[in-house]
C-alpha positions, 0 to 999 in steps of 0.5 A: 435813750433818746434818738439823734436828731435826724435833721442835723447835718452834723451826724454824718460829720461826727460819724466820719470823725469818730470812725477815723479815731479808731476803736481804742481812741474813740472809747476814751473820748466824749463828744461835747459842744460845738457841732454835736450840741444839735444832736442832743436836741430831741424836741420833734418840733425843732426845725432843721439846722 
């Protein structure tokens, strides 16, 4: 499994939102598009966002 892009400032925001949903709701969700798109880029040459 690929690691998240450590240069993406949205990691902390995504973690915050996901934690506030709680375990039950989070198990039913998939985070796509918008703020999470940059998390899926695994190219090490990608500049910071």
